[in-house]
C-alpha positions as CSV (number, residue, x, y, z in Angstrom):
1,M,-137.9,-50.5,-52.6
2,A,-140.2,-48.5,-50.3
3,M,-141.4,-44.9,-50.2
4,W,-141.2,-42.9,-47.0
5,K,-142.8,-39.4,-46.3
6,C,-141.5,-37.0,-43.7
7,S,-143.9,-34.2,-42.5
8,Y,-143.8,-31.5,-39.8
9,S,-146.8,-29.5,-38.5
10,G,-146.1,-26.1,-37.2
11,T,-145.8,-22.5,-38.3
12,I,-144.0,-23.7,-41.3
13,I,-145.2,-26.9,-43.1
14,L,-142.4,-28.9,-44.8
15,E,-142.9,-32.2,-46.5
16,E,-140.2,-34.5,-48.2
17,E,-140.5,-37.9,-49.8
18,A,-137.6,-40.5,-50.2
19,D,-137.2,-43.9,-51.7
20,I,-135.4,-46.6,-49.5
21,T,-134.0,-49.7,-51.0
22,V,-133.3,-52.7,-48.6
23,L,-130.3,-54.7,-49.6
24,D,-130.3,-58.5,-48.9
25,P,-127.6,-61.1,-49.2
26,P,-128.4,-64.1,-51.5
27,D,-130.9,-66.7,-50.3
28,L,-129.8,-70.1,-51.6
29,K,-131.4,-73.5,-52.1
30,I,-129.5,-76.6,-53.1
31,D,-131.4,-79.1,-55.2
32,V,-130.2,-82.7,-55.6
33,E,-131.6,-85.4,-57.8
34,P,-134.4,-87.2,-55.9
35,R,-132.7,-90.6,-56.2
36,Y,-129.8,-89.5,-54.1
37,K,-131.6,-89.7,-50.8
38,D,-129.8,-87.7,-48.1
39,G,-126.8,-87.2,-50.4
40,K,-126.1,-90.9,-50.7
41,I,-124.7,-92.2,-54.0
42,K,-123.0,-95.3,-55.2
43,E,-119.4,-95.2,-56.4
44,G,-119.3,-95.0,-60.1
45,E,-122.6,-93.1,-60.5
46,D,-122.8,-89.5,-61.8
47,F,-123.7,-86.8,-59.2
48,F,-125.5,-83.6,-60.0
49,A,-126.6,-80.8,-57.7
50,S,-127.7,-77.3,-58.5
51,C,-127.4,-74.3,-56.2
52,N,-130.3,-71.8,-56.9
53,V,-130.4,-68.2,-55.8
54,I,-134.0,-67.7,-54.7
55,S,-133.6,-64.1,-53.9
56,S,-130.9,-61.5,-53.7
57,N,-130.7,-57.7,-53.7
58,P,-128.9,-56.7,-55.7
59,R,-129.3,-59.7,-58.0
60,T,-126.2,-61.9,-58.4
61,D,-125.2,-64.9,-60.4
62,N,-121.9,-65.2,-58.7
63,V,-122.3,-68.8,-57.4
64,A,-119.4,-71.2,-56.7
65,W,-118.9,-74.8,-55.3
66,T,-116.1,-75.5,-52.9
67,S,-115.0,-78.9,-51.4
68,L,-114.5,-78.5,-47.7
69,L,-112.2,-81.5,-47.6
70,D,-109.3,-79.4,-49.0
71,N,-111.0,-76.0,-49.3
72,F,-110.6,-76.3,-53.1
73,Q,-113.0,-74.7,-55.5
74,V,-114.1,-77.9,-57.3
75,D,-116.4,-76.4,-59.9
76,P,-116.8,-72.7,-60.7
77,N,-119.9,-73.6,-62.6
78,N,-123.4,-74.3,-61.4
79,P,-124.8,-77.0,-61.2
80,L,-122.1,-79.1,-59.5
81,E,-121.3,-82.2,-61.7
82,I,-119.1,-85.1,-60.6
83,L,-119.1,-87.9,-63.2
84,S,-118.4,-91.5,-62.2
85,I,-117.9,-90.4,-58.6
86,T,-115.2,-92.2,-56.4
87,R,-115.0,-92.6,-52.7
88,D,-112.4,-90.0,-52.3
89,K,-114.9,-87.4,-53.5
90,A,-117.1,-88.0,-50.4
91,G,-117.5,-85.2,-47.9
92,E,-118.9,-81.7,-47.5
93,Y,-119.4,-79.4,-50.4
94,M,-120.3,-75.7,-50.0
95,C,-122.3,-73.6,-52.3
96,S,-121.5,-69.9,-51.9
97,A,-123.0,-66.8,-53.5
98,E,-122.1,-63.2,-53.2
99,N,-123.6,-59.8,-54.1
100,I,-122.1,-56.4,-53.9
101,Y,-123.9,-53.5,-52.2
102,Y,-123.9,-49.9,-53.4
103,D,-121.0,-49.0,-51.0
104,G,-118.8,-51.8,-52.2
105,S,-119.5,-54.1,-49.3
106,T,-120.7,-57.6,-50.0
107,G,-123.4,-60.0,-49.0
108,N,-122.4,-63.6,-48.6
109,T,-124.4,-66.7,-48.1
110,E,-123.3,-70.4,-47.8
111,E,-125.1,-73.7,-48.0
112,I,-123.5,-77.1,-47.3
113,I,-124.4,-80.5,-48.7
114,I,-122.9,-83.8,-47.6
115,I,-122.1,-86.4,-50.3
116,D,-122.0,-89.9,-48.9
117,V,-120.3,-92.2,-51.5
118,Q,-121.2,-95.8,-50.9
119,Y,-119.0,-98.6,-52.1
120,I,-118.5,-102.4,-51.8
121,P,-116.4,-103.8,-49.0
122,V,-112.7,-103.9,-49.6
123,V,-111.5,-107.4,-48.4
124,V,-107.7,-108.0,-48.3
125,L,-106.8,-111.5,-47.2
126,D,-103.3,-112.7,-46.8
127,E,-101.9,-114.4,-49.9
128,S,-101.7,-117.6,-47.9
129,K,-102.1,-119.1,-44.5
130,T,-100.0,-122.0,-43.4
131,V,-101.0,-124.6,-40.7
132,K,-100.1,-128.1,-39.7
133,E,-102.3,-131.1,-40.3
134,G,-104.5,-131.6,-37.2
135,D,-104.4,-128.0,-36.1
136,A,-107.5,-125.8,-35.7
137,V,-108.0,-123.0,-38.1
138,S,-110.1,-119.8,-37.7
139,M,-110.3,-116.9,-40.1
140,I,-112.7,-114.0,-39.4
141,C,-113.7,-112.3,-42.7
142,S,-114.4,-108.9,-41.1
143,T,-110.9,-108.5,-39.8
144,F,-109.7,-108.4,-43.4
145,I,-112.1,-105.7,-44.5
146,T,-110.0,-102.5,-44.8
147,E,-113.0,-100.3,-45.7
148,A,-116.7,-100.5,-46.6
149,N,-119.6,-98.0,-46.8
150,P,-122.0,-99.0,-45.4
151,A,-120.4,-101.7,-43.2
152,A,-120.6,-105.3,-44.4
153,S,-123.5,-107.2,-42.8
154,E,-123.4,-110.6,-44.5
155,F,-120.5,-113.0,-45.2
156,Q,-119.8,-116.2,-47.1
157,W,-116.7,-118.4,-47.3
158,I,-116.3,-120.1,-50.7
159,R,-114.1,-123.0,-51.7
160,N,-114.1,-124.7,-55.1
161,S,-117.1,-122.5,-56.2
162,A,-119.2,-123.9,-53.3
163,V,-120.3,-122.2,-50.2
164,E,-118.2,-123.6,-47.3
165,Q,-119.7,-121.5,-44.5
166,T,-122.3,-118.6,-44.3
167,T,-120.8,-117.1,-41.2
168,E,-118.3,-114.3,-40.7
169,E,-115.8,-116.8,-39.2
170,L,-114.4,-119.8,-41.0
171,T,-113.6,-122.6,-38.6
172,L,-111.9,-125.9,-39.2
173,D,-111.4,-127.9,-36.0
174,S,-108.9,-130.4,-37.2
175,V,-107.3,-129.6,-40.6
176,A,-106.6,-132.4,-43.0
177,R,-104.4,-132.1,-46.0
178,S,-107.5,-132.5,-48.1
179,D,-108.7,-129.1,-46.7
180,A,-105.8,-127.3,-48.4
181,G,-106.8,-125.1,-51.3
182,L,-108.2,-121.6,-52.2
183,Y,-110.7,-120.0,-49.9
184,S,-112.6,-116.8,-50.7
185,C,-114.3,-114.4,-48.3
186,W,-117.3,-112.7,-49.8
187,A,-118.6,-109.7,-47.8
188,F,-121.9,-108.1,-48.6
189,N,-123.4,-104.6,-47.8
190,Y,-126.6,-103.0,-48.9
191,F,-126.7,-99.6,-50.6
192,Y,-129.1,-96.7,-50.1
193,D,-131.3,-98.0,-53.0
194,G,-131.5,-101.6,-51.7
195,S,-129.0,-103.0,-54.1
196,L,-126.3,-105.4,-52.9
197,G,-122.6,-104.8,-52.9
198,K,-120.1,-107.6,-52.8
199,G,-116.4,-107.5,-52.1
200,E,-114.1,-110.5,-52.1
201,S,-110.6,-111.7,-51.6
202,T,-108.9,-115.1,-51.8
203,T,-106.3,-116.8,-49.7
204,E,-104.6,-120.2,-50.1
205,L,-104.7,-122.5,-47.1
206,V,-101.4,-124.5,-47.0
207,V,-101.6,-127.6,-44.9
208,Q,-98.2,-129.0,-43.9
209,Y,-97.9,-132.6,-42.9
210,A,-95.2,-135.1,-41.8
211,P,-93.6,-137.5,-44.2
212,V,-95.8,-140.3,-45.4
213,V,-93.3,-143.1,-46.3
214,T,-94.1,-145.9,-48.8
215,V,-92.0,-148.9,-49.4
216,P,-92.7,-152.4,-50.7
217,S,-93.9,-154.6,-47.9
218,V,-91.8,-157.6,-49.0
219,V,-89.1,-157.9,-51.6
220,A,-87.2,-161.1,-52.6
221,R,-83.9,-161.8,-54.4
222,R,-81.8,-164.9,-54.8
223,V,-78.3,-165.1,-53.3
224,G,-75.8,-163.3,-55.5
225,E,-78.3,-161.0,-57.2
226,T,-78.5,-157.2,-56.7
227,L,-81.5,-155.7,-54.9
228,T,-82.6,-152.0,-55.2
229,I,-85.4,-150.6,-53.0
230,E,-87.0,-147.2,-53.5
231,C,-88.5,-145.2,-50.7
232,E,-91.3,-142.9,-51.8
233,V,-91.9,-139.9,-49.5
234,D,-94.9,-137.6,-49.6
235,S,-94.6,-134.5,-47.3
236,L,-95.1,-130.8,-47.1
237,P,-92.7,-129.2,-46.9
238,A,-90.4,-131.5,-48.9
239,P,-88.3,-133.9,-46.7
240,E,-84.9,-132.7,-45.5
241,S,-83.6,-136.2,-45.1
242,V,-84.4,-139.7,-46.2
243,Q,-82.3,-142.7,-45.1
244,W,-82.3,-146.5,-45.0
245,V,-81.3,-148.5,-41.9
246,A,-80.4,-152.2,-42.1
247,P,-81.6,-154.7,-39.6
248,G,-79.9,-154.2,-36.2
249,A,-77.8,-151.4,-37.4
250,D,-77.2,-148.0,-35.6
251,Q,-75.9,-146.1,-38.6
252,P,-77.7,-145.5,-41.9
253,L,-77.1,-147.8,-44.7
254,S,-78.0,-145.1,-47.3
255,Q,-78.6,-141.4,-47.0
256,T,-80.9,-141.3,-50.0
257,S,-84.3,-142.7,-51.0
258,T,-82.6,-145.6,-52.7
259,V,-80.8,-148.5,-51.1
260,E,-78.8,-151.0,-53.2
261,L,-77.6,-154.4,-52.0
262,V,-75.0,-155.9,-54.4
263,D,-74.2,-159.7,-54.6
264,I,-76.6,-160.2,-51.8
265,G,-75.9,-163.0,-49.3
266,K,-78.0,-165.1,-47.0
267,G,-77.3,-163.0,-44.0
268,E,-78.6,-159.8,-45.5
269,G,-82.2,-160.6,-45.1
270,G,-84.5,-159.0,-42.5
271,I,-86.4,-155.9,-41.9
272,Y,-85.1,-152.7,-43.5
273,T,-86.4,-149.3,-42.4
274,C,-86.8,-146.1,-44.4
275,N,-86.9,-142.9,-42.2
276,S,-87.7,-139.4,-43.3
277,Q,-87.9,-136.0,-41.7
278,N,-89.1,-132.5,-42.5
279,T,-89.5,-129.2,-40.6
280,F,-92.8,-127.3,-40.4
281,Y,-93.2,-123.5,-40.7
282,D,-93.1,-123.2,-36.9
283,G,-89.8,-125.1,-36.5
284,V,-91.4,-128.3,-35.3
285,Q,-90.1,-131.4,-37.0
286,G,-92.2,-134.1,-38.6
287,T,-91.1,-137.7,-39.0
288,G,-92.3,-140.8,-40.8
289,S,-91.0,-144.3,-41.5
290,A,-91.9,-147.6,-43.1
291,T,-90.4,-151.0,-43.2
292,T,-89.9,-153.6,-45.8
293,I,-89.0,-157.3,-45.3
294,V,-86.1,-158.5,-47.5
295,Q,-86.2,-162.2,-48.2
296,I,-83.1,-163.8,-49.5
297,E,-83.9,-166.9,-51.5
298,Y,-81.6,-169.8,-52.3
299,G,-82.0,-173.3,-53.7
300,P,-82.4,-176.5,-51.7
301,E,-79.6,-178.3,-49.9
302,V,-80.9,-181.9,-49.2
303,S,-79.6,-184.4,-46.7
304,L,-81.1,-187.8,-45.6
305,E,-81.1,-189.0,-42.0
306,S,-81.2,-192.8,-42.0
307,P,-80.7,-195.5,-39.3
308,L,-77.4,-197.1,-38.7
309,L,-76.8,-200.0,-41.0
310,P,-77.5,-202.8,-41.3
311,V,-81.1,-202.8,-40.1
312,T,-82.6,-206.0,-38.7
313,E,-85.6,-207.3,-40.5
314,G,-88.9,-206.4,-38.6
315,T,-87.5,-203.2,-37.2
316,K,-89.3,-199.8,-37.6
317,V,-87.4,-197.6,-39.9
318,T,-87.7,-193.8,-40.6
319,I,-85.8,-191.9,-43.2
320,N,-85.9,-188.1,-42.9
321,C,-85.4,-185.7,-45.8
322,T,-83.9,-182.5,-44.4
323,V,-83.9,-179.5,-46.7
324,D,-82.4,-176.1,-46.2
325,S,-83.9,-173.6,-48.7
326,Q,-85.7,-170.3,-48.9
327,P,-88.5,-170.4,-49.6
328,P,-89.2,-174.0,-48.3
329,P,-89.7,-176.7,-50.9
330,F,-93.1,-176.9,-52.4
331,K,-92.5,-180.5,-53.6
332,Y,-90.8,-183.7,-52.3
333,E,-90.3,-186.8,-54.5
334,W,-89.1,-190.2,-53.2
335,T,-87.7,-193.1,-55.2
336,Q,-86.3,-196.5,-54.3
337,I,-83.8,-198.3,-56.5
338,M,-83.7,-202.0,-55.6
339,K,-80.8,-204.4,-56.0
340,D,-82.0,-205.6,-59.3
341,G,-82.2,-202.0,-60.6
342,T,-85.9,-201.7,-60.3
343,V,-87.1,-198.1,-59.6
344,N,-90.1,-197.6,-57.4
345,E,-91.8,-194.2,-57.2
346,L,-92.8,-193.9,-53.6
347,G,-94.9,-190.7,-53.6
348,E,-94.7,-186.9,-53.2
349,N,-95.0,-184.2,-50.6
350,M,-93.6,-186.3,-47.8
351,E,-90.7,-185.1,-45.7
352,Y,-89.9,-188.5,-44.5
353,L,-90.5,-192.2,-45.2
354,S,-91.6,-194.5,-42.4
355,F,-91.8,-198.3,-42.3
356,A,-93.5,-200.0,-39.3
357,S,-91.7,-203.3,-40.0
358,V,-89.1,-203.6,-42.7
359,D,-88.4,-206.7,-44.7
360,R,-85.8,-207.5,-47.3
361,S,-87.9,-206.0,-50.0
362,K,-87.3,-202.5,-48.5
363,G,-83.6,-202.7,-49.0
364,G,-81.9,-200.5,-51.7
365,N,-81.0,-196.9,-52.4
366,Y,-83.5,-194.2,-51.4
367,T,-83.5,-190.8,-53.0
368,C,-85.3,-187.6,-51.8
369,K,-85.6,-184.8,-54.4
370,A,-86.8,-181.4,-53.2
371,T,-88.0,-178.6,-55.4
372,T,-88.1,-174.9,-54.5
373,K,-90.0,-172.1,-56.4
374,F,-88.4,-168.6,-56.3
375,Y,-90.0,-165.2,-56.4
376,D,-89.6,-165.0,-60.2
377,N,-91.5,-168.3,-60.6
378,M,-88.3,-170.2,-61.4
379,D,-87.7,-173.7,-59.9
380,E,-84.6,-175.2,-58.5
381,E,-84.3,-178.8,-57.3
382,A,-81.7,-180.9,-55.4
383,S,-81.6,-184.4,-54.1
384,A,-79.8,-186.7,-51.7
385,S,-79.6,-190.6,-51.5
386,A,-79.1,-193.1,-48.7
387,K,-78.7,-196.9,-48.7
388,L,-80.9,-199.1,-46.6
389,V,-79.4,-202.6,-45.9
390,I,-81.8,-205.2,-44.3
391,H,-80.5,-208.4,-42.5
């Protein structure tokens, strides 16, 4: 309020005094806790700000806070209080004050503060990523960050609790099935107070591979037995087909992982093949195969090849012991039975007997006995005899 005097000098002297009051709108100042530099705050912290009327004429306490995001009066009270603040509360907030003049008009003042809510990176990896063995794989962590404040500046890829790579991009040049598993992208940002924020997400790397077929390398059975062979297949995805093909055949012998040969015969030996097939995620087919040798075992059939009789004394004589067996005999035994019944053991492991010059003492009956050992360690023997007559 000020005092003013009005005076006039003339014939008549008049003097009048009046009081003049100057009306001012409110003068505002917003005070924020010092730790919130430039209005920055971490998500989850409590935010406080007071709006103070420094001066106003006439005096007023009519102060209100309004969110300019939705023009909604967030807090009719002063100070502004937001407990455990969330990112959706970020934005401009306006403090407004109003006083009313003598004539009913109003004085209005507004001050704006910006609340910058900082929060960890939000990383959203796909639930899984499928590739084929041998393919190259690249995953860029930042492309999976849907939001972050401030932006992420450091990255790590984690597998089995160990750091796989410390770059934004995970690269595997040629994927092996052993690379399959869970991979996590860790993204880091730094808040206004220097503390570190970390967001993470995990994806499963699925490595598909063609069938790996395993069969016995060699199997053996005796004639007349039953043979069953299993074909084991490891593949991802699971095989769509498994079949057995017999030696020289065009059509499958079996459309399952098992082939059975009943009352097996000599002619059924040979190389049997197990084939398998699957289909990858991109429609490409994977194939695999393995072979097993089927050995058909049978006991010895023995025959002796001797010279035409009679044989002249002094002649060279050879007696061959021919054996058909599978596997071949592991032992030969020769005996001679002379005219007087004497039995002579002539030796073992000889497929033939040879005399450079025979005499009458070499005459008699000769026997070759062959012994075969089967896959189950059982033995079978057979023999044949021939007569040698010397003149």
